[in-house]
Structures are given as structure tokens and as C-alpha cells.
C-alpha positions, 0 to 999 in steps of 0.5 A: 456511511450512515449518519452515525458513521463518519470518516476523515482520512488525511496524510498524517502519522501516529502523533500528528493527526491534523497538524501536518503540512509536510510528511516525508518528501512531500509538502501537502500544503496548508490544506492538509491540516484539519483547518481545511475542514469545518473545525480548527483542530482534532481536539475540537472534532473530539469535543464535538463528537462527545457533545453530540453522542454523550451529552445528546446536544444538537450539532452546530450548523455546518459542523462535522456532525450536522446532517447537511455536512458530508460524512466522508472527507478524505485528503486526495494526495499527489506529489505536489500537495493535495485537497480534501474530497467530500462525499457520503460513501467510501469507496465513492459510488463512481469507483471501479476496480481496475486490474493490471497483470504482472509481466516480465522477461524474467529479470524483474529484480535486476532492472527497473525496466524489465517488469511490466504492468499490463491491461491484458494477460499476454503470452509475452515474456517469461513465466516467472521471476525469482529473488533470494530472500535473506532474513539477515539482510532485510529490505528496509522500510521507508515511509508509510504509516509507521507509528514510531519514528526511527532515525532511518525510517520516517513515516510519510511519502519518500523516494524509494527508487533506490530500495527498488533496485535491490536484487531481492525486490521485484518491480513491475511498472506501467507505461506512461499514463494516458490520463490521470489515475486516482486510486480511491479505496483499497486494493490487492495483489493476486500473487501466484508464488512459491518459496523454497523455505518452510514458510515465507512472507510476500510484501507488495507496495505501490509507488508513483514513478515521476518522470525524473525517476523518483518513486514515491511510496503510496501503500503497502501490504503483506501476506504470510503464506501459511495463513492464505487459508482462513487466516486463523489456522496455519497451513504451511506451504509445500516448499517449491509448490505454487500458492495463490496468495491474496495480498491486501492493501489498506485504503488510500486516496492518491492521484497520479497525473497523466504521463507518470507511471504506477509501479508495483514492487514485490519482496519478502521483507520490509523492516522494521515495519514487518518482522523478517520471516526466518523461513521456518514453519514456526517463525516466532520461535526460530533460533538464529542458526535456523535462519537461512536464505531462501529462493522466492518465485512469482509466477505470471503466465496464462495458468498463474496470472498474478495481477494487481487490482485497485479501486480507481475513480472513473 
């Protein structure tokens, strides 16, 4: 960042910026509030910004806008709390990309132990996984950056392992980590996929798998196949033909300890966060009788190496 750019990222949802200690199933502790930084509230931060950039005042020493204060402050989350990490760049200079490849024996939607994330491309296992997407029975959202609060769909970090056991969800899990994995930045999944419908969404989510079997959601993203090109001109896929999709995540800062695992899930719905795709070429004007289930396929062979790429700290 430059001195006129500042980044503060914490474990908050839409209506509680700077106030949270517990969001979902994880208590991030008192350090998660903005009082753990150089100001006592979000209002104080806003007033300080206006004082400097509207009134032209000199920033107080050690305030967020003092040139000696780091301009990037992110809260590094983990399953038992977290802490603020400071710097002047995002992603940090010692961040590198790590790529993990999807692999399975063809049953990544029937057991949490079939799909795998591997460091290298292999010829082991099956070439693809399939699942049946039913828009009228969508995979439920749980946790994450949801702006609205629903009775059954709360923002934050939650155990999603029961959702991952659905037959319309593919899961790919790493082995136990030999050392801590710190995700610090963005990421994406290169997904070689196909749908039997006129169009489809592919939604991916990362989770932290603990040794007791719980899976805590980290970050989620989605891609509509007809916008895999330039993103503005729709190009509906040909039913049954493989499409290379880039499914992007938002930035996050999360640490998984050694011994735990990283999991990627692939699905076609996450409701109500995303509207369920009806499977038509024009999903915004579909009628109820046009909504039909469709088989979705994810490929992961030598010619179509679906893979996860994330920014991690060295």
C-alpha cells in the first residue's frame, strides 16, 4: 500500500465491525476487537480519517494515519482465537503461491476420505468425479461473510462437516500438515468441469479440518460457466463438454496448525448466499417447470489437472 492506502481486515460481519469476540463457533478473544489496535472503536477510526483527509489535520502520533504506523493490519484467524499481524503490503512480501492438485478414486461425493489434495500431479485414481445438482434441493450456506442474519444461516466460522457429507458435494482433503499452513491473501481453483445442463455454477470452499472431524469454513467463491470468458459477454457451455473455469476466493488470513488438514469442497449451490442456478441458459427468467436436476462433472487427470492455488506465508 501507499501512505494514502490503508487496510484493516478483521473477523467481522456486516453489522458488527470492530465489536466481535465470538463469531459463529469460534471465540476470537478480546484481541479481535479494534481496541487491539491503535484506536478504541470504528467511529474513532472514521473520525481520524476525516480529520486527516477532509480537514487537513496532522495525524496524532501512533494513530492509524501516522506514517510510522503500519498501513496494513490483518487479523490472523485460527480455531482457538487469533492475533493482529501488521505490515505495509498485502499480500506480504514473503507470501508465495502454493498449488495442490485434486485427486480421487471417483467417489469424492460419497465419503470424506476419497478425494485428496496432493502436492504433485499423479496418474493414480479416477479421472473424474460426478454429482447430481438439484436446484430445488440446494446445498445450504453456513457461515462466511453473509451480510444478513437468518435463523439457520449465521455469518462467521462454523462446523460444515455435515454439509460436506451430502451426495451433491465433492470433497478433497490434504494429509495431516507437517507444518503450520498460513493462508494470507487470495486464491483460486482451476476447475476442469462439465455440466449436462445449459449452464451451471461451480462453487468452491476451503475449510480447516480438525482432528476431531469438525471442518471450519474459511473462504468461499463461485463461478457461473457462461461467464468464464471475459466475464461480461455470456458464452453458454456446450452440455457435456469440458470447460476450464477459474473460481476465485476473496482474500483471507487464516492459520491451520500442524497435524490438521485443509479441505476443498466443490458444489453447485450455496443458498441463500448464492441464488440456485436453474440450469437454463437464461437463469434470471427461468420458470419453475424449466428447473431440472443436472449431472455435474469435475475432471482431474493429466490433461485436465484441476488444482487449488492459494497465497501462503513462507
